[in-house]
C-alpha positions in Angstrom: 0.0 0.0 0.0 1.3 3.5 -0.9 0.9 4.8 2.7 3.0 2.0 4.1 5.9 3.0 1.8 5.6 6.6 2.9 6.0 5.7 6.6 9.5 4.2 5.8 11.0 7.4 4.6 13.0 10.0 6.5 10.3 12.1 8.3 12.4 15.3 7.9 12.7 14.9 4.1 10.4 17.1 2.1 7.8 15.0 0.2 5.8 17.7 -1.6 6.3 21.4 -2.2 5.0 24.2 -4.4 5.4 28.0 -4.3 3.1 28.3 -1.3 4.0 25.4 1.0 6.0 22.3 1.7 5.0 19.0 3.4 7.6 16.6 4.9 7.2 12.9 4.9 6.7 13.1 8.7 3.7 15.4 8.3 2.3 13.9 5.1 0.0 11.4 6.9 -1.6 14.1 9.1 -2.1 16.3 6.0 -3.8 13.5 4.1 -6.0 12.6 7.2 -7.2 16.2 7.4 -8.4 16.1 3.8 -9.8 12.6 4.4 -12.0 13.8 7.2 -13.8 16.1 4.7 -14.6 13.1 2.4 -16.8 11.3 4.9 -20.0 11.8 2.9 -18.3 12.0 -0.6 -18.9 9.2 -3.0 -17.2 10.5 -6.2 -14.8 13.4 -6.0 -13.7 15.4 -9.1 -10.5 17.5 -8.8 -10.2 20.7 -10.8 -7.1 22.3 -9.5 -3.8 23.5 -10.8 -0.7 21.4 -10.1 -0.1 21.9 -6.4 0.4 20.2 -3.0 -3.3 20.4 -2.5 -4.1 18.5 -5.7 -1.9 15.6 -4.4 -3.3 15.7 -0.9 -6.9 15.5 -2.1 -6.0 12.6 -4.4 -4.2 10.7 -1.6 -7.1 11.4 0.7 -9.5 9.9 -1.8 -7.2 6.9 -2.2 -7.1 6.4 1.6 -10.8 6.6 2.1 -11.8 4.5 -0.9 -13.5 7.6 -2.4 -13.6 7.4 -6.2 -11.5 10.2 -7.7 -11.9 11.7 -11.1 -9.3 14.3 -12.1 -10.4 16.9 -14.6 -7.8 17.7 -17.3 -7.1 21.4 -17.7 -7.3 21.1 -21.5 -10.9 19.7 -21.5 -13.6 21.9 -23.0 -16.7 22.8 -21.0 -18.7 20.3 -22.9 -16.2 17.6 -22.1 -16.2 18.5 -18.5 -20.0 18.3 -18.3 -19.8 14.9 -19.9 -17.2 13.8 -17.4 -19.2 15.0 -14.4 -22.4 13.4 -15.6 -21.2 10.1 -16.8 -18.8 9.7 -13.8 -21.6 10.3 -11.3 -19.6 13.0 -9.6 -21.1 14.0 -6.2 -18.6 16.6 -5.2 -16.0 18.9 -7.0 -12.8 20.3 -5.5 -12.1 23.7 -7.1 -9.7 26.5 -6.2 -12.4 28.1 -4.1 -13.9 25.2 -2.1 -15.6 21.8 -2.3 -19.0 22.1 -3.9 -21.9 19.7 -4.0 -22.6 18.2 -7.4 -25.2 15.7 -6.3 -27.8 17.0 -8.8 -25.9 15.5 -11.6 -26.9 12.1 -13.0 -25.5 9.1 -11.3 -23.4 6.4 -12.9 -22.8 2.8 -11.8 -19.0 2.3 -11.4 -17.4 -1.1 -11.4 -16.8 -2.5 -7.9 -13.3 -1.5 -6.5 -13.0 1.6 -8.7 -10.6 4.0 -7.1 -10.0 6.4 -10.0 -11.7 7.2 -13.3 -9.4 8.8 -15.8 -11.0 10.3 -18.9 -8.9 10.2 -22.0 -8.9 13.2 -24.3 -11.2 11.1 -26.5 -10.8 9.9 -30.1 -14.0 11.9 -30.6 -15.4 14.9 -28.8 -16.7 12.6 -26.0 -14.0 11.5 -23.6 -14.0 7.9 -22.5 -13.9 7.0 -18.8 -11.3 4.4 -17.8 -12.0 2.8 -14.4 -8.9 1.7 -12.4 -8.3 -0.1 -9.2 -6.2 1.2 -6.3 -4.1 -2.0 -6.2 -3.5 -1.8 -10.0 -2.3 1.8 -9.9 0.1 1.1 -6.9 1.4 -2.0 -8.6 2.4 0.1 -11.7 4.1 2.7 -9.5 6.0 0.1 -7.5 7.2 -1.6 -10.7 8.6 1.6 -12.0 10.5 2.1 -8.8 11.8 -1.5 -9.1 13.2 -1.1 -12.6 14.7 2.4 -11.9 16.4 1.4 -8.7 17.3 3.5 -5.6 19.9 5.6 -7.2 17.2 7.7 -9.0 15.7 8.9 -5.7 16.0 12.6 -5.7 14.0 15.7 -6.8 11.1 15.0 -9.2 9.5 18.0 -11.0 5.9 17.5 -12.2 5.7 19.2 -15.6 2.6 17.5 -17.0 -0.8 18.2 -15.5 -1.4 16.0 -12.5 -4.8 15.0 -14.1 -2.7 13.2 -16.8 -2.3 9.6 -15.5 1.3 9.4 -16.6 2.3 12.2 -14.1 -0.2 11.1 -11.5 1.1 7.5 -11.3 4.6 7.4 -12.7 5.5 10.8 -11.3 3.8 11.3 -7.9 2.9 7.8 -6.8 6.2 6.3 -7.9 8.0 9.3 -6.4 6.4 8.9 -3.0 7.0 5.1 -3.0 10.7 5.7 -3.6 11.1 8.7 -1.3 11.5 11.5 -3.8 10.9 15.2 -3.1 8.3 16.2 -5.6 8.2 19.8 -6.9 4.7 20.8 -8.0 4.9 24.2 -9.8 1.8 25.8 -11.1 1.3 25.0 -14.8 1.5 28.7 -15.4 5.1 28.8 -14.0 6.3 27.3 -17.2 5.1 30.2 -19.3 3.3 30.1 -22.6 4.3 27.0 -24.6 6.7 26.0 -21.8 9.0 29.0 -22.5 10.3 28.9 -18.9 10.7 25.1 -18.6 14.5 25.2 -18.5 14.4 27.8 -15.7 12.0 25.8 -13.6 14.0 22.6 -13.9 17.3 24.4 -13.2 15.9 26.3 -10.1 14.3 23.1 -8.7 17.5 21.0 -9.2 15.2 18.4 -10.8 16.7 14.9 -11.0 13.8 13.4 -12.9 11.0 14.7 -15.1 8.3 13.2 -17.4 7.7 14.8 -20.8 5.8 14.3 -24.0 7.8 14.5 -27.2 6.7 18.0 -28.1 7.8 19.4 -24.8 11.1 17.5 -25.1 11.7 19.3 -28.3 11.1 22.6 -26.6 13.5 21.7 -23.8 16.2 20.7 -26.3 15.9 24.1 -28.0 16.2 25.8 -24.6 19.3 23.8 -23.7 21.0 24.9 -26.9 20.5 28.5 -25.8 20.7 28.4 -22.0 23.0 25.5 -21.4 22.9 22.0 -19.9 20.9 20.8 -16.9 23.5 18.7 -15.1 21.2 17.7 -12.2 18.9 15.8 -14.5 19.4 12.0 -14.3 16.3 10.6 -15.9 13.9 12.0 -18.5 11.0 9.7 -19.2 9.2 10.5 -22.5 5.9 9.0 -23.5 2.5 9.8 -24.9 3.4 9.3 -28.6 6.1 7.7 -30.6 9.6 9.2 -30.3 12.0 9.1 -33.1 15.3 7.3 -32.3 17.3 10.1 -33.9 15.7 12.6 -31.5 16.7 10.5 -28.5 20.3 10.4 -29.7 20.3 14.1 -30.3 18.9 14.8 -26.8 21.5 12.5 -25.2 24.3 14.2 -27.1 23.1 17.5 -25.5 23.3 15.9 -22.1 19.6 15.2 -21.7 19.2 11.6 -20.3 16.1 10.7 -22.4 14.4 7.3 -22.1 11.3 6.3 -24.1 8.4 4.4 -22.6 5.0 3.2 -23.6 1.7 3.1 -21.8 -2.1 3.1 -21.9 -4.7 4.6 -19.6 -6.2 1.1 -19.4 -2.9 -0.1 -17.9 -2.7 2.7 -15.3 -0.2 4.5 -17.5 3.2 2.8 -18.0 3.5 -0.6 -19.7 7.1 -0.7 -20.7 10.1 1.6 -20.1 13.7 2.0 -21.2 16.1 2.7 -18.3 19.8 3.2 -17.9 20.0 -0.4 -16.7 18.0 -1.8 -19.6 18.1 0.5 -22.7 17.3 -0.2 -26.3 16.8 2.9 -28.4 14.1 2.4 -31.0 12.1 0.2 -28.7 9.8 1.3 -25.9 11.7 -0.8 -23.4 10.9 -4.0 -21.7 7.5 -4.5 -20.1 7.4 -3.7 -16.3 7.8 -6.7 -14.1 4.1 -7.2 -13.4 3.1 -6.7 -17.1 2.4 -9.7 -19.4 1.9 -8.9 -23.0 2.0 -10.8 -26.3 1.5 -10.2 -30.0 -1.6 -11.6 -31.7 -2.1 -11.0 -35.4 0.4 -8.2 -35.2 -1.4 -6.4 -32.4 -0.1 -5.9 -28.8 -2.3 -7.5 -26.2 -1.8 -7.0 -22.5 -3.1 -9.1 -19.6 -5.5 -7.0 -17.6 -4.4 -5.9 -14.1 -5.6 -2.4 -13.1 -8.4 -2.0 -15.7 -11.9 -2.5 -14.4 -13.7 -1.5 -17.6 -14.9 1.6 -19.3 -17.8 3.4 -17.7 -20.8 1.2 -18.5 -18.8 -1.8 -19.8 -17.2 -4.9 -18.2 -13.5 -5.4 -18.0 -11.9 -7.7 -20.6 -9.5 -10.5 -19.5 -6.8 -8.9 -21.7 -6.5 -5.5 -23.3 -6.4 -5.2 -27.1 -4.3 -2.1 -27.4 -5.0 -1.3 -31.0 -1.2 -0.8 -31.5 0.8 -3.0 -33.8 4.1 -4.2 -32.4 6.8 -6.8 -32.0 8.8 -8.2 -29.1 12.4 -9.1 -29.8 14.4 -12.0 -28.3 15.6 -9.9 -25.4 12.1 -8.9 -24.5 12.1 -5.3 -25.8 8.8 -4.1 -27.1 8.5 -2.2 -30.4 5.4 -0.2 -31.4 5.2 -0.2 -35.2 1.8 1.4 -35.9 -1.9 1.5 -35.0 -4.8 -0.6 -36.3 -7.2 2.3 -36.5 -6.9 5.8 -37.7 -6.4 7.4 -34.3 -3.8 10.3 -34.5 -1.6 10.8 -31.4 0.0 14.2 -31.4 3.4 14.9 -30.0 1.6 16.3 -26.9 0.1 12.8 -26.3 -3.4 13.7 -27.2 -5.5 11.1 -29.0 -7.7 12.5 -31.8 -9.9 10.7 -34.3 -9.5 12.4 -37.7 -13.1 11.6 -38.5 -14.3 13.8 -35.6 -12.2 16.8 -36.8 -13.2 16.2 -40.4 -16.9 16.2 -39.5 -16.4 19.7 -37.9 -14.7 20.9 -41.1 -17.3 19.4 -43.4 -19.9 21.5 -41.6 -18.4 24.5 -43.4 -19.9 25.1 -46.9 -16.6 26.2 -48.2 -15.1 22.7 -47.7 -16.1 19.8 -50.0 -13.7 17.1 -48.9 -11.0 16.8 -46.2 -8.5 14.5 -44.7 -6.9 15.4 -41.4 -3.3 14.4 -40.5 -0.8 15.1 -37.7 0.2 11.8 -36.1 3.4 12.5 -34.1 3.2 16.2 -34.9 2.7 19.1 -32.5 -0.5 20.1 -34.3 -3.1 18.9 -36.8 -3.1 19.7 -40.5 -5.7 19.1 -43.2 -5.8 18.4 -46.9 -8.8 20.3 -48.1 -10.8 20.3 -51.3 -12.6 23.6 -51.6 -16.2 23.6 -52.7 -15.6 26.5 -55.0 -12.6 28.3 -56.6 -13.1 31.4 -54.5 -14.0 29.6 -51.2 -12.5 31.2 -48.2 -10.8 28.2 -46.6 -9.0 30.1 -43.9 -12.2 31.5 -42.6 -13.9 28.0 -42.8 -11.1 26.4 -40.8 -11.2 29.2 -38.2 -15.0 28.7 -37.8 -14.6 24.9 -37.4 -11.8 25.4 -34.9 -14.2 27.2 -32.6 -16.1 24.0 -31.9 -12.9 22.0 -31.2 -10.5 21.9 -28.2 -7.1 23.3 -28.8 -5.4 19.9 -29.3 -7.9 19.0 -32.0 -7.8 22.3 -34.0 -6.3 22.6 -37.4 -3.2 24.8 -37.4 -2.3 24.6 -41.1 -3.8 23.2 -44.3 -3.1 22.4 -48.0 -5.7 23.0 -50.7 -5.8 20.0 -53.1 -7.8 18.8 -56.1 -10.9 16.6 -55.5 -10.5 13.0 -54.3 -12.0 10.7 -56.9 -12.7 7.1 -57.7 -10.7 7.5 -60.9 -7.4 8.5 -59.2 -7.8 5.9 -56.4 -8.2 8.4 -53.6 -11.8 7.4 -52.9 -13.4 4.1 -52.0 -16.4 2.8 -53.8 -18.6 4.1 -51.0 -17.1 7.6 -51.3 -14.7 7.5 -48.3 -11.2 9.0 -48.7 -8.4 6.4 -48.9 -6.3 7.9 -46.2 -3.0 6.1 -46.8 -3.2 6.7 -50.5 -3.9 10.4 -50.1 -1.3 11.0 -47.4 1.4 9.2 -49.4 0.5 11.2 -52.5 0.8 14.6 -50.8 3.8 13.7 -48.7 5.7 13.1 -51.9 4.2 16.0 -53.9 5.6 19.4 -52.9 4.2 21.3 -55.9 0.9 22.5 -54.3 0.4 25.9 -52.7 0.3 25.8 -48.9 -2.0 28.2 -47.1 -1.4 28.5 -43.4 -3.7 29.6 -40.7 -2.4 29.9 -37.1 -5.6 31.0 -35.4 
């Protein structure tokens, strides 16, 4: 149990701190108990706070009292938040102001033993609730500590939102199990587009940090200008595929980058490269408790923490939707995805059909294919409905209905997709692979950009 690990650490060591307060390991239990006392009549607690000591204390209090906790990601739209509150059966919400009663919202039957419901960014506009057990989450965190070893105990800086399961489990829970001091800056401390990331990591003497690929690229640019970060011992990068060349470049700059792979259904991390077991190009070996295999080219994982999606039963094993391979040494490789889901370099899952539907609502657009897998933003190949159609205005209008991570940031106007040229199926659907291959190779079209 997480709290049993916490009791073993030096009581004078700082466990959590932000710009307003610090809590030692010796005082952590009392701080959690004080929050827990306020949860006596709470069934399902939603947390909508900035990264902070308070966020972690409320989360730990929910864990201790068997109160279901539902973190609210800061990048969700109001419509997505409403969906989360209603489908999750939230009874109370923790906001920066106070705890408020939300009992008027519709109730939802959660699977037995649900400790946390994490809502993905959604492959459509409707986020999907993933129900996780307490034991399963702690098992993941403990496995991460096992594979990293005691030499990586130090100062961990939480850069990703705590509502993101990767930071919540692999950052905070694993950090508390190992005895780390966890720095919890406000997300605003990093500045717009993480402009102050280097400064925050340097000032906090961070030994470890978890990033998504796009934020890693930002940090690499800052290191080139501002110098190395010699305190960093371990940078875990996940959320979407990382190019092996980028890892080598980062390491050449003194950034100890190690790629991992995970799923919300597996309580974040599935596999991880470490200084002890490293194979660049793979996503590392599965954690000690994870059992996975390849079936028809797809990665399957034996279920441990996953209790099912809201309203559905848990499967005996998880079909990841990712294509992959496992080599003779046990390293896992992710080679693609079975479906069309795009994963941006910020780790956001987006269904292209969802974004395309929003674009197709605009009269100026006749046909469209959205792309952006592994990129920092989404792009679109657009067939205008008329020669003088104002595509920039149409894209801007469509973006208003989409969250930032699903908005189109640039586009290319192209000729119509047709049956004759092989870019349409017999039912009139765009042949994505054919179209993307065509325009990746063809650089002779005019590019119109819209950064709205």
